[in-house]
C-alpha positions as CSV (number, residue, x, y, z in Angstrom):
1,L,-0.1,-0.1,0.0
2,Q,1.1,3.5,-0.7
3,L,0.1,6.4,1.5
4,P,-1.0,9.6,-0.3
5,P,1.8,12.2,0.0
6,Q,-0.6,14.7,2.1
7,S,-1.2,12.1,4.6
8,I,2.4,12.1,6.0
9,D,3.4,14.8,8.3
10,R,6.8,15.9,7.1
11,S,8.2,18.7,9.4
12,R,10.4,21.2,8.0
13,D,12.0,22.1,11.3
14,P,15.8,21.5,11.0
15,A,15.9,20.6,14.8
16,C,13.5,18.0,14.3
17,R,15.4,16.6,11.1
18,A,18.6,16.4,13.4
19,S,16.9,14.7,16.2
20,R,16.8,11.0,16.4
21,S,13.8,10.9,18.6
22,C,11.9,13.1,16.3
23,R,12.9,10.8,13.4
24,G,11.5,7.8,15.4
25,S,8.4,9.6,16.3
26,S,7.9,10.4,12.7
27,R,8.3,6.6,11.7
28,A,5.9,5.6,14.3
29,S,3.4,8.1,13.1
30,T,3.7,6.8,9.5
31,T,3.4,3.4,10.6
32,A,0.2,4.1,12.6
33,Q,-1.2,5.9,9.5
34,M,-0.4,3.0,7.5
35,A,-2.3,0.6,9.9
36,Q,-5.2,3.0,9.8
37,L,-5.3,3.0,6.1
38,V,-5.3,-0.7,5.9
39,N,-8.1,-0.9,8.4
40,D,-10.2,1.7,6.4
41,V,-9.7,-0.3,3.3
42,M,-10.8,-3.6,4.9
43,E,-13.9,-1.9,6.2
44,Q,-15.0,-0.5,2.9
45,D,-17.4,-2.4,0.8
46,V,-14.9,-3.6,-1.9
47,P,-16.3,-5.8,-4.5
48,P,-14.9,-9.4,-4.2
49,V,-12.4,-10.5,-6.6
50,Q,-13.2,-12.9,-9.6
51,V,-11.9,-16.5,-9.3
52,R,-11.0,-19.0,-12.0
53,L,-9.8,-22.4,-11.0
54,G,-9.0,-25.8,-12.4
55,G,-7.6,-29.0,-11.2
56,A,-5.6,-32.0,-12.7
57,T,-4.0,-34.9,-11.1
58,D,-1.4,-37.6,-12.4
59,I,-1.0,-41.2,-11.3
60,G,2.6,-40.8,-11.7
61,G,4.3,-44.4,-11.2
62,G,1.9,-45.8,-8.9
63,R,-0.8,-48.3,-9.4
64,E,-3.6,-46.0,-8.2
65,N,-4.3,-42.3,-8.1
66,Q,-4.6,-41.3,-4.5
67,D,-4.8,-37.4,-5.2
68,T,-7.9,-35.4,-5.0
69,W,-9.0,-31.8,-4.7
70,F,-12.0,-29.5,-4.1
71,S,-13.5,-26.0,-4.3
72,W,-16.0,-24.7,-2.1
73,T,-18.0,-21.5,-2.5
74,D,-20.0,-19.8,0.3
75,P,-23.7,-20.3,-0.4
76,A,-24.6,-17.3,1.5
77,G,-22.8,-15.1,-1.2
78,S,-20.1,-13.6,1.1
79,G,-17.5,-14.0,-1.6
80,S,-15.5,-16.6,0.4
81,T,-14.0,-19.6,-1.6
82,V,-11.9,-22.4,-0.3
83,F,-9.6,-24.6,-2.4
84,G,-8.0,-27.7,-1.2
85,V,-5.6,-30.5,-2.5
86,L,-5.1,-33.7,-0.7
87,D,-2.2,-36.3,-1.6
88,G,-3.1,-39.7,0.1
89,H,-0.5,-42.3,0.8
90,G,-0.6,-45.8,1.9
91,R,-1.0,-48.9,-0.5
92,E,-4.3,-49.9,0.9
93,V,-5.9,-46.8,2.3
94,G,-4.2,-43.9,0.6
95,K,-7.0,-43.0,-1.8
96,L,-9.6,-43.5,0.9
97,A,-7.8,-41.1,3.2
98,A,-7.7,-38.3,0.6
99,T,-11.5,-38.7,-0.4
100,A,-12.6,-39.1,3.2
101,G,-10.7,-36.2,4.3
102,R,-12.0,-34.0,1.4
103,D,-15.7,-34.9,2.1
104,G,-15.1,-34.0,5.8
105,I,-13.7,-30.6,5.1
106,L,-16.6,-29.9,2.6
107,A,-19.2,-31.0,5.2
108,W,-17.6,-28.9,7.8
109,L,-17.5,-25.8,5.6
110,D,-21.2,-26.1,5.0
111,D,-21.8,-25.0,8.6
112,A,-21.9,-21.2,8.6
113,A,-20.5,-21.1,12.1
114,N,-17.3,-23.0,11.0
115,M,-16.6,-20.7,8.1
116,E,-17.1,-17.7,10.6
117,S,-14.5,-19.3,12.9
118,I,-11.9,-19.0,9.9
119,R,-12.9,-15.4,9.2
120,L,-12.4,-14.5,12.9
121,N,-9.3,-16.4,13.6
122,P,-7.7,-18.4,10.6
123,T,-5.2,-20.2,12.8
124,E,-7.6,-21.5,15.2
125,G,-10.3,-22.2,12.6
126,F,-8.1,-24.2,10.3
127,A,-6.8,-26.4,13.2
128,I,-10.3,-27.1,14.0
129,M,-11.1,-28.1,10.4
130,F,-8.1,-30.4,10.1
131,A,-9.0,-32.1,13.3
132,H,-12.4,-32.8,12.0
133,A,-10.9,-34.1,8.7
134,H,-8.5,-36.2,10.8
135,S,-11.6,-37.9,12.5
136,C,-13.4,-38.5,9.3
137,V,-10.2,-40.2,7.8
138,K,-9.8,-42.3,10.8
139,E,-13.5,-43.4,11.0
140,A,-13.4,-44.2,7.3
141,F,-10.5,-46.5,7.9
142,R,-12.4,-48.2,10.8
143,E,-15.5,-48.8,8.7
144,S,-13.5,-50.0,5.7
145,L,-11.4,-52.5,7.6
146,T,-14.4,-53.8,9.7
147,S,-16.4,-54.5,6.6
148,A,-13.5,-56.3,5.2
149,G,-13.3,-58.7,8.2
150,W,-10.6,-56.9,10.3
151,T,-10.9,-56.4,14.1
152,V,-9.9,-52.8,14.7
153,E,-8.5,-51.2,17.8
154,D,-7.2,-47.8,19.0
155,T,-3.9,-47.4,20.8
156,P,-3.5,-44.9,23.6
157,E,-1.7,-42.7,21.3
158,G,-4.6,-42.7,18.8
159,Y,-3.4,-44.9,16.1
160,L,-5.4,-47.7,14.7
161,L,-4.3,-51.5,14.8
162,K,-5.9,-54.4,13.0
163,R,-5.8,-58.1,13.0
164,R,-7.8,-60.9,11.5
165,Q,-8.0,-63.3,14.5
166,A,-7.7,-63.1,18.0
167,M,-4.4,-65.2,18.2
168,Q,-2.7,-63.1,15.5
169,P,-0.6,-60.0,16.3
170,W,-1.7,-56.7,15.9
171,Q,-0.7,-54.7,12.7
172,C,-0.5,-51.0,12.3
173,V,-2.9,-49.4,9.8
174,H,-0.4,-47.5,7.3
175,G,-1.8,-44.7,5.4
176,G,-3.0,-41.1,5.5
177,T,-3.0,-38.0,3.4
178,S,-1.5,-34.5,3.2
179,C,-3.5,-31.5,2.7
180,S,-3.1,-27.8,1.5
181,V,-6.0,-25.4,1.8
182,L,-6.3,-21.9,0.6
183,A,-9.2,-19.7,1.5
184,L,-10.2,-16.4,-0.1
185,I,-12.3,-14.8,2.7
186,D,-15.2,-12.4,1.7
187,G,-13.3,-12.1,-1.7
188,Q,-10.7,-9.8,0.0
189,R,-8.2,-11.6,2.2
190,L,-6.1,-14.7,1.3
191,V,-4.9,-17.3,3.9
192,T,-3.6,-20.8,3.6
193,A,-2.9,-23.8,5.9
194,N,-1.3,-27.1,5.2
195,V,-0.9,-30.5,7.0
196,G,1.9,-32.9,6.0
197,D,4.4,-32.3,3.2
198,S,2.3,-30.0,1.0
199,S,2.3,-26.2,0.7
200,A,0.8,-23.4,-1.6
201,L,2.6,-21.3,-4.0
202,L,1.6,-17.6,-4.4
203,G,2.4,-16.4,-7.8
204,R,1.3,-13.9,-10.5
205,V,1.0,-14.0,-14.3
206,A,3.9,-12.3,-16.0
207,I,4.4,-11.5,-19.6
208,G,7.7,-12.1,-21.4
209,G,10.7,-14.1,-20.4
210,G,9.0,-17.5,-20.5
211,G,8.1,-18.7,-17.1
212,D,9.7,-16.3,-14.9
213,G,8.4,-13.0,-16.1
214,G,11.8,-11.5,-16.9
215,G,13.5,-10.6,-20.1
216,G,12.7,-8.3,-22.8
217,G,12.7,-10.4,-25.9
218,S,10.1,-11.2,-28.5
219,D,8.6,-14.0,-26.3
220,R,5.4,-12.4,-25.0
221,R,3.8,-15.7,-23.7
222,P,2.3,-15.5,-20.3
223,G,4.3,-17.2,-17.6
224,V,3.9,-17.7,-13.7
225,R,6.2,-15.8,-11.3
226,G,6.5,-17.0,-7.7
């Protein structure tokens, strides 16, 4: 953000220019004005941005594509939109983990009170959302294994164990999913959160220089600049 020139108090007093304390006071005043400007902008009725999205996955070298993604738009018309990408892992339950986590998050977002928690405190709201998704994944594991004839038990640490018969040793259930979520709140504020080895990249479309937005040659194809 750039402050308009008239909003900054620039004293012409030579004594003030020479005084370190006066300079510190001027900087503090400018910072306060900047904060006030940001608050004023956030309180304005700014039209939400327009959003275009797409998704694609690739199975890679595995036998099963365990990736999934989702998008959610606030039915109340607030301009809030949430995007998510989940990368399941685990030979037997990786795909189930990703789809159960996705469905759990979408159901959680449909409750208006939950989206409000993200609006008021994104860190706390996302933590609650991920905890809900975790429980959905865990219950999906339990139901799938039980229906396949396994006996399932929880450890004190919260892990799931399975075995076919009472005389057999317990086996740990291996699998889960990472998740990256991006939320555009009220069409004006962008926040992101992730679980596992996933993240989000913030970039902008650049013209020229291939993919990095640099250069001044004849190549005018749009690229993405991080």
